[in-house]
N, C-alpha and C positions, 0 to 999 in steps of 0.2 A: 371339636372346634377346628375351623380351617384357618388358613393364614390370612384370609380376608376379613376375619371377624371384627377387628377393631378399625377398619378403614371406613370412614364416613361415606354415606351415599348422598348424592344430590340429584336433583332433577334438571335435565337439560331443557333448553327453551321449547323444545317440542314435546316435553312431558315424559321422556324416557328416563329411567334411573341409570345412574352411572356413578362410579367411584370417584371421589375427589382425589386430586393429586396430593400425595403425601411426601413430605420431606423428612429425611432421616438425619439425625445428628451424627457428629463424629463420635467414635467410641474410643475414649482414651485408654492407654495401657495402664496396668496396675501390677505391682508385684504380687498381688493376691489373685490374679487371674489364673485359671486352670488351663493347662495344655493337654490335648489328647491327640492320639492318632486315630484317624477314621478307619472303620472296618466296614465290611459289606453290610449294606442296609442302613448305614448312618445317613441322616438328612438333617438339615438345619432345624426343621420344625420338631423332629423327634428328639434332637439334642436339647432344644429349648424346653421341651416338655420334661426331659430327664433332669435338667439342671435348674430350671426356673418354675417347673410345674405349670407351664403355660406355653403351648406350642405357637401361639400367635406372636411370641417374642423372637421368632426365628430370625428376624431382621437384624437383631443385635449381634448375633453370632455371625451372620453373613457379612455385615459391615465391618466387624472387628477383624475379618479375614479377607480384606479387599484384594489381596493377591490371588485369591481363588476365583474361579469362574462365578460371576454374579448373575448369570441368567439361568441358574438351576438351583433347586433346593438340595441337590445331592453333590457333596464334595467328592473329589477323586479319592478312592480307597488308598489309605496309607498316607494321606495328607496330615500334617500336623496343624491343628486348629486351636485358636485361642477362644476360651469361654470366659467372657468378662464376669467378674465376681460381683461387683457393686453396681447393680443396674439402676438404682433409684435416681441418681443424677442424670442418667441417659434417658430414662422415661420422663423426667421432669423437663428436660430440654426438648424432647419430642413434642410434649404438650405445648410448650411455648412457641415453637416454630410452626406448629400446625393449627394455631388459633384462627 
């Protein structure tokens, strides 16, 4: 599964396929969140696979760590990152804002 799996595809006026614009909800903090320090080889998608059993949920971890570089799937080695624990409301909000 790749990180574009859940992004809807639409057709442009000239018939080409393109990804729809996706909006992401805010990811609130919780006392139940997990904090880890990144090591060599860690990526948001592999962490999502490890913690959520779904690599396409990489964006939850990325958004929860907005102070890190957002143009890469790979956080800097040694960074402390937050892994949100209760993702159900985040996914529900995602569905609402992307209808």
